[in-house]
N, C-alpha and C positions, 0 to 999 in steps of 0.2 A: 562370331557372334550370331545366334541364330533368329530369325524376322519375329519369333514370340517373344526374344528379351529385347531388342528392339523397339518391339510395340508396349511390351512393360516400361523401358526407359523413357520412352515419348510421354507416356501416362503418366509417371512420376513426374516427370519436368514441366507437364502442364499443370499438376494439381499443385506444385510450388511454386510455380508463378500467380495461378490464382491465390493463393493460399496470403502469398506476401502482399499481394495487390490488397485484398481484405483487409491484415494487420495494416498497411499505411493509410488507409483512407479509414479506418479506425481510428488510429492515432490521432489522424488530422482532425476529425472530428470530436475529438472528446479533450486532445491535447493540445490542440492547438493555438487558440486563445490564450492558454497559460504559456507555453512557449514563448509566442509573439511580447507578453507582458516579462516574460524573464528576461528578454534578449533586451528588452528596454533598460531595466533594472542592471543588469550587467555591464552596459554601456554607459550609463547615467550616472551609478552608483546613487541611486535618492530615490526615494517614493516618490511616485509621479503625481499622487493625490489627486488623480481623474475623477470628474465627474461629468455630469449630462449623459451623455450617447455615448462615450467611450465605458464610461461605470458600467451603464446600462447593458451596452452588448456583452460585456464581459460577463456580467451575473446570468444574463439568458443565456450565455455560452456555456456556463456553470452547469444551470439546472439542466440544460439540453444535451449533458453528458451522460445523464443516468437511461434515457430512453437508447441512445445511439449506442450504447455498450452493451444495452441489452439485445436491439436489434444486429449489430456486430455478431455477437454470442449465437444468436440464431442463424444468420446467413451460415457462420463456419459448422453449424449441424446440417442446414438444408442443402448446402451449396458443396461444402466440402468434406462433407460426412464423418464429420471430428463426433462423438458420441459425448453423451454428459459425464461419462467418464476419462474419457479423452481430455475434456477440458475441467474437469476438476469439481465439474457441478453436483458429482454425486461419488461417492468411496468406491473405485475399482478394487480395493483391494483392503482388508481391514488396518486401523490406522490404528495404529500401535503403540502410538505414545498417547493415544486419546484424545480427542478434540481441545479438552483445555492444555493439555501436554504441549499439544503444536501450536497455537494461540502464544505459550508462553515463548516458544523458539520463536516465532515468527517477533513478538514484541522485542524479542533480545535482538532479533538482527537491525531492526527498526534504531534504538537504541545505542549501539554500538555504530551503524554509518552517522549519525547523528553525532555521535562522540567526537567522531574526528574529524568535525568541525571546527571543535577548539581549538586544532593544531594550524587554522589559520585566523589571522584579522577579522572579524566582522566586515565584509563588501560593500552590503546596503544598508544605508541609514534612513531614518527619517527627519522631517526639516529640523527635530529639536535636535537633532545630534544622536537618538537613542536609535536603536535595532527595531525596524520595521515587524507588525506581527499582531499588534494589537487588534480585536475582531470584539463584537457584539457576542454574549452567548450564543445566542439563535445563528447567526453566520459563523460561530464554532461547530454549531450542532452539523450545519449543513454541509462545512466544508470537512468535517470529519467523515462524514458518511459518505461524501461523495469522491475523496481520497480512499476510502476504505475498498469501496464498489468499484469504481470506476477505475483504479489505477491497479488493483490485482488483479481484476478480471482482463483487462487491457494489455497492462505490461507483464503478466504473469502467468495467469491460465490459456492464452490464448498464443503467444509465440511458444510457449513451452509445449502443447500441443504439435503447434503447426514441427516444430525441430524435432520433437520427440519420433513423431509419423516418419520424419527426412532422414531422423537416425545423426543428426550432426554433431558430430563431437563437443566436449564441456567448455573447450575454449569459446568455441563460434556459439556456444549458445548462452556462456557468459558476454559476450563481446554485443551480442544482440539485446538482450536485457540491460543492458550498460546502456546503449545507444539508446534505448526507449526512455529511460527512465530517465537520464541526463537531462535532454535540452530544456525542460521547464523547471527546473532545479538550476539554473543556470547562474539565477539571483545570490546564490552564496558564493558565487565569483571559483576563483581556483579548486576551494575548498569543496566543489559538487564533485569533480573528479573523484577524488577519495572516497567520499561519503557514498558515492553510488559502488563504487567498487566491491567496498566492505558490505553495501547492503546487499547490492545483487548477488555475492559470491554467498554470504551467508543463506540467502532466502533458497537460491537456488538449491542448494545443500540440503536445507530444509523439506523444501515443497518437493524435491525425489523422492523423503521418504515419506511421504503424507500424501502426495497426488491429490489432494483434497484443499479446493481454496478458500472453503469457507471460515478455519481457522485463520487464514492468516488476512482475510476480511474483518474478521473480529479484533483481531490483535492489531492490524493498521486504525483501524476504528477509534479502539480503545487508546491506545499509544494518542492521537492525536486530540482525542476528548479531554485526555488527562495534561494535557500541554495548555488547550485552547479552551477549556473551560472549567474543570476543577482548579479553584484557587489551590494556589502557593498554599503548605501547609500540611498536618499530617496523613490527610486522605491521598493526597497526590503522593507523597511517599511511599504509603503504606502500599496503594498502586501497585506504584514502580518497583517497588523492591521483591511485591509479591510475584511478580510476571518475571520479571528476573533473575529469581531464584528459580524459580518454574522453568525456565528456558534454558540454564545452564545446567540443570539437572538431566534435560530432556539431550540437550547438546549431548552430555559425556556420556547418555545410555547410549545413543547412536554410533558413538566413539568408539566405545567398548565393543559394542556388537558389530562393529564394521571390524574391529581389531581378533574377535574371534571367528571371523569368517575367514578373512586371511590367514591364518594357523592351518 
């Protein structure tokens, strides 16, 4: 091994250390509080009905996730040298599925992941014995926006940019994406593992074919709005059906394209 190759290897290792330090700090700042809550729910199996300081602290942590996510992306650009295209913030290649098509693919990945929860009994229930999850419309809007913007930038765009730069193989990529997405979903109990596996596997596949984060942010926001804000009825059903059909069409086109390239 030449001195130049040793120097390059050392630089790569140094960059990787800095990159994962940033990823860990970004996760703690944006999803540390939800992870603590998820662990409490996992253990107690009941909605804690927190009030006062714990409830206010959790709400503040949720709002703080927005600037922390933006700061993490800025540091990734300035400190790690990742470009906007690397981070999926601007298109580095033509988005062949189109924005709406990629959005449909992202919606389908979430729907299938959440659908897998049905294979397990409900883990956490409220005081009245019903599943938790009810919230006001305003809380539903802010929760949806935070979930879409913060989750997809910090848990998909940033780690994928790091792993692609390091040329990690797909099993390692999937393991990291699952490790990041799982902790704050632990309140689903054992079902969380299956949900995250399905979701992350399909989401990684879709993201690599688009490498633009905005359609997946939009899909996540729409999905959560449809669940938390849009009332049960024809509108919710129409949104779900339209996005699922679009997602199936896009995934089928990607699969056919893959088949042609393998011939």
